[in-house]
N, C-alpha and C positions, 0 to 999 in steps of 0.2 A: 504494500500500500504506500502511495506517495503522499507527501505533505510537506509542511514547512518546518515542523519541529524536529529536533534530533536529541532531545534530552532523554535520559534514562527513565524508564517507567517508574512512576511512584503511585502506589495504590493505597495510600494512607487513608484518603477520604472514602467514606462508605459509598458503594454503588447501589443506588436505590433499585429494588426489584419488586415486580408485581407478584401477587399471590396466584397460585395455580388452582383456579376454581372452575374453569369452563369445561362443561361436558360436551361430548361429540354432538349430541342433538342440538345443543344451544349454538354451537359453531355453524352447523348446517343451517340453522334458522337465521343466523346472522348473514351468511352468504346469500341464501335465497331471498330473504326479506329485503335486504339491501339492493339486490339485483333487480327485483321486480318493482318495489316501491309503488309510486302513484301512476307511473306512465302507462302501465298495462291497462289501466281502467279509464284514463282520461284521454289518451291520444290515439286509439284505434281509428277514429275517423280521419285524423290527419295522415296516418300511415296509409290508409286505403286510398285517400286522395292522391297520394304520391305513387303508390305501387299497386293498388287494387288488393282484394282479399288474398288471392293466391300469391301475388308478388310479395306482399308484406309477410306472409307466413314463411315463404321460402327464404326471404331475406333474413328473417330472424333465425331460421334454422341454420343457414349457412354462417351467419354471424356467430351463432352459438358454437358451431363446430370449430370456427377459427379461435374462439375464446378457449376452447378445450385444448388446442395446440399450445396457447400461451399458458394455460393452467398447468401443463406438464412442468414448465420451468418453475412455477410457483411451488408445486409439490416438492421438487428437488431442493429448492432453497429453504423452504420452511423446515425440512428435515435437517438441513445442514446448519441453519442459523435460526433456532427457535427462540428468537428475541423480539421484543417490541420494535417497531420501526419499519418492518417490512422492506419495501423497495429502497427506502433511505439507507437502511443497514446493508442491503445487498450492494448498492452502488458504492458505499464506503469500502466494503471489503475488497472489491475488485478494481475500482478505479480511483479511490481516494476521496478526500473531503470536498473538493470543488464539485465533483460530479454528484456527490451525496447531497450537497446543499441545493444544487439545481433540481435534482429529482424530488427532494423533500419539499422544496418551495412550491413547485407546480402541483404536487399531490395534495399539499395542504389546501391550496386554493380549490381543487376539485372537491375535496371532502366537505369543506365549509360551505361551498356553494350549494351542494346537494342537501345539506341540512336545512339551509335557508329555503330552498325550493320546495322541499317536503312540507315545511311549515306553511308556505304560501299556498300549496296544493290543498291543505286542510281548509284554509280560508276560502279557496275557490269552491270546494265541496259545500261549504256552508252557504255560499251565495246561491247554490242550486237548490239545496235541501231546506235551508232556513234563511231565505232572503230577507225576511223582516228583521232578523238580527244582524246578519252580516253586512247588509247595505244600509246601516244606520250611520248618519253623520258623514255625509260626503265632504271630503277635505279638499281635494284638488285632482288634477289629471296629469299623469306622467306617460308620455309616449302613447297617448290614446286610451290609457287605462284609468278608469275612475278609481281613486283610492278612498276607501271608506274607513271610518274609525272602527266600525264593528269588526271588519275583517282583520284589521291591524291588531286588535285586541285578541282575536281568536288565535292568530299566528303567534303572538307574543306569549299567550298562555301555554300553548303547545310547547314552545321552546323552553320555557321555564320548567314545566312539568318533567320533560325528558332530561333536562339537565339535572334536576333533583334526583330522578330515578337512577341516572348513571353515577352520580356522586354517592348514592346510598350503597352501591356495591354491584359486582358482576353477577352475583347469585340472583338478585332481584331482576336485573335487566335481562339476564340470560333466560330465566324462566318465562318472563313476559314475552320475550322475542319468540320463543317456541309457541306459546299460546296464540300470539298474533298471527303467526304463519299458518297454524292449523286452521284457525277460523277463516283466514283468507282463502285457503285452498278449498275448504268446504263450500264457501260462497261461490267460488269460480265454478266448481264442479256442479253445483246446484243450478246455476244459471245456464250452463252448457246443456245439461240434461233437460232443463225446462224448454230451451229453444228446440231441442231435438224432438220433444214429445208434444209441444204445443201445436194444435191444428193450424194455426195461422203463421207458424214459423216458416221461414224461407231457406232453411239451411240446405235443403236438397236442390235448390235452384238459384245459386248465387251467381249472377251474371252482371257484367262481364268480370272475368277473373283478373284482368289487368286494365289499367286506364287506357283510353283510346288515343291519347296524345303523345305516347312514348312507347318505345319497344319494351318487350318483357325484360330483357337483360338490363336495360337502363333503369327500369322500375325496381328490379331486385337489388341492383347495385346501390341505389339510393338508400335502401333500408340497411343493407350490409354495412354501409359507411357509418351508421349510427350505433353499431354494435358495441364499441367501447363505452358509449354512454348507456345503452340499454342494459348491458350486463355489468356495469361498474357496481361493485359491491362484493363480488366473489373475492376481490383482492383485499377486502377487509379482514379476511382470515389471517394472513400473516401478521397483521397489526396486533392480533390477540395471541400470537404463538407463544409468548412468554407465559401466558396464563392458562395454557392447556393443562387439564388434569388427566391427560391421556398421551399416548405416544404421538409425536409429530408425524409419524409415518401415515397415520390415518387422514391427515389433512387433505391430501390429493383426492382421495375417494369422496370426501365430504364436498369438496369443490366441484367435482364432476357431477355429483348428485344434484347439487344446487343449480348449476348451469343448465342441466337437462330439464329439471322441473321448471325453471324459469322460462325456458324456451316453450315448454308446453303451456304455461300460463299465458304467455304472449299470444300464442296461436289460438288458445281457447277464447280469449277476450275479443280477438279479431273475428272469430267465427260467431260469437254471441252477438256482436254489434251488426255484422253483415246478415246474420240469420234472423234477427229480430225485425228487420225492415229492409227496404231497398237501400243499399248503401250508396248508390249513385244519387238518389233523391236526397238522402241524408247529407251527403257532401255538398250538393247544390244549395241546400238550405243554409249552410255555414252556421250550424248551431253553436251555442256556447259550450255545450257538452253533448256531443253526438251520441256517445254510448249511453248516457243517462236518458236522453230522449228516446232512443231505440228500445231500451229495456222497459221504460215507463209505458210506452205505447203498447207493448206486447203483454206485459204482466201487471200494469197498473201500479198502485202504491206498494204492493208486496214486492214487486221487482225492484222498484226504486229503493225500498228499505234494504233489500238484500245487497244491492249494488253499493249503497252507501256504507253498509257495514264492511263489505269487502275492501272498498277503496280506503276506508278509514284504517283498516288493519294494515294495508299496504303502506300507507303513509306512516303509521306508527313504527312499522319495521324499518322503514328507511330512516326515520328520525333516530331511532334507537341505535341502529347499526352504524350510522355515520358519525354519531356522537362518539361511539366507542372508537371507531377507526381514527377520527381526527385527533381525539385526545391522546391516544397511544402514539400516534406519529409525533405530536408535539412533545409528549413525554420523552420519546427517544431522542429527538433533536435537542431538547433541553438537557438531557442526560449527557449528550455529547457536546454541550456548550456551543452548538451552532446557533442557538437562540438563547435568550436569557435562561440561566439554570433554574430559575424559579419554576419553570414548567416541569421540572423533574421532581417536584415535591409531591408526596403522597398524603392523602387524608389521614390524620392521626388515628382514626377509628376504623374507617372503611377500607383503607389502603387502595384508594383509587386516585388517579391523576386529576385531582379536582381543579387545579389551576387551569389546565388545558380545557377541561369541560366548561369551566366558567368563561374562559376566553372565547371559545366557539360560540357559546350562548350570547355573550356580549356583542360579538361581531354580527351574528345573525339577527339580533334584535333590531338592528338598523334596517335590514333588508325590507321588511313589510311596508315601510314608509315610502319606498321608491316605486311600488307597483310591480305587478307580475311581469309586464312586458319588458321593462328595463332589467329586471332580474334574469329573464331568459337570455338576454344578450351575454351576461356574465357566465351563466351556466353553460351556454353553447361553447364558449371559448374554453371553459374548464375541461371539456373533453380532450383538448390538446394536452393538458397536464396529465390527465389519467393515461392517455396513450403513451406519453413520454415515460411514465412509470412502468407500463407494460413492456416497452421496448428495453428499458434498462434491465428489467428482471430477466428477460430472455437473453440479453447480452451477457449478463453475469453467469447465468446457467450454462451458456455456450462456452464461456471462458473456463468455468469450473470443470467442464467435461474435457477440455483440451489441456489446460494447465492448472490443476488443482492447487499446486503450491503457490501460484500467483494470486489466488483468491483466499485460500486458507492461511496464507502467510508462511514465510520461510521457516518459522519455528514451530509449525504445526506438528503434532505428534505423528510419527510414522504410521501408526495404526489408523489414524483418521484419514491420512492421505491414501493408504491402501484401500480403505473402505470405499472412498469416493471413486478411486480408479476401478474397483471391482464392479461398481454400478454403471460405469461409463462404457458405451459402445458406440459404434458408428451411427446406430439408430438414435441414441440420445443426442448426439451432435447434430444430426439432421433435423430432429425436432426442435432443438434450440435455434438453429439457423432459420427454420421455417417461422418460428415465433418472432425472431428479429425482423424478418421480411414482412410478416403480417403487421407488426407494429409500425414499420416504416410506411407500409401501404395505407394504413389507417391515417397516419399523419398527412400523407399526400392527399388523401380524399378530403381532409379537413382544410388544408392550407393552399392547395393548387386552385387558382381561380376558376378554371374550367371544370372542376369536379362538380358532380351533381349534389354533393353534400358540403360544398365550400362554405366557410364561415361568412356571415354577413359583415359589412363594413363596421357596424357597431360592435360586433363581437371581436373583430380584429383590433379595433381601437382599445377595447377593454383589455385584450391580451397584451398589447403594447404597454399599457399603463402598469399592468401587473409585473411585466418583465423589468421595467424601469424601477419600480418600487423594490423589487427583489435585489436588483443591482445596487441600489442605494444602501439597503440594509446590509448587504454583503460587504460593501466597502467600509461601512461604519464599524463593522465587527471584525474586519480582517486582522488588525493588529492583535486584538484580544484572542482570536482563534489561533494565531500563529504561535502563541505562547504554549499551546497545548501540543505535546509531542504525539507522534503517530501511535506510539505504544500505549500512551495514556488514553487517547481517543478510542483506540481499538478495544481497550479494556472497558471503557464506559459504555460504548454502544453495543459491542458484540460479546462482552464478557470474557474476552481472551486475557488470561493471566500470564 
């Protein structure tokens, strides 16, 4: 590992460590609930407008398969480095502190934005289900979006509640995450069965399968391009690796199960929306919530209630999962003194990284006041940060398979080096390379202007602002970080003694 410091390692200060409390079912729920979130219930109309029912389903299926390729690298590195920080720690181990800061900075943005967006999604749901409460006290308009005091308060309350639950401890948040996921899956299955059995359902005659204004491949590719955003959340698993109360070897299987079920949920909700009514007519109407209108028209208040419960559970799993991921990433970066070390403090009773949780809550409390449209610009560009983290992970896994000593360190125990070499084959190297190419392809789809999924000018502007802000913080802390030797940094972040 490269860096500025060359002093001998000193391990006098205590390295703060998190308690091992997470069960496998809780981690699976974290990955699934974070990956599905609110989008599966709110955006099917938008996806069908872009790609048609079949194009959207195929796009999510292909995107999920590509995510599974990337997940192989995650499984390898979780087993090798079962510490908090995930991609940040991996980048540090293989490429040094500068790359770690870059990866961690963009990933922090992605996690915090998704927390904020889930809170705003709950306010959007309230606008549809409880408009008399959510649309009280119109304040102003931002980017064509009317901001109401009622929805701001709803989003604020959700952010505060989940911050409190996460500070209380991982046992409480883990159990709730599993309950939320089970209720959500039962709701999705019930709606799909209902559409299949309802005499007025149109699931057997969904036409056209693709939009008329573009080719089938262009339609599918537009959905594939958003896979990093659609499935973001399975990468929350390595952030909690230090807290596994089970072998890290199981992590890969849990991630695969979560991505597979997430793809099925996306497909199911597209089918529910298209099967409940004519999707072309629904898209032409440009409704505020197409899936809500479709389900309500077919099932009435019962359907609306079932959908509202399902989307509420999806939002809660997203809030809970990304609070966990963001706070653990901040904890790892604080422990490595890449950001103020106060972020490495643990709650004296609950042993949770409460400073990071409070920070995420504080930043996100600002978001509801800017309106959902402005927030979407920031969230769209945060997909770049998540994709950068994916690519770094695959790069590290590839380097580990080729040069384990370059990642594990020159002083790594011979037994550990031999164990890694025994797991390495031409196939693992090919999978790692495919993961890198997949990550780069996703970046190109987001950043190349001619791409069907290219970021808007507003999102690119927000991305530039975030890059400049990160550069300023890096320069301000550069001298302080240079005082920390590579050995000490490796000990703090990776636990290498």
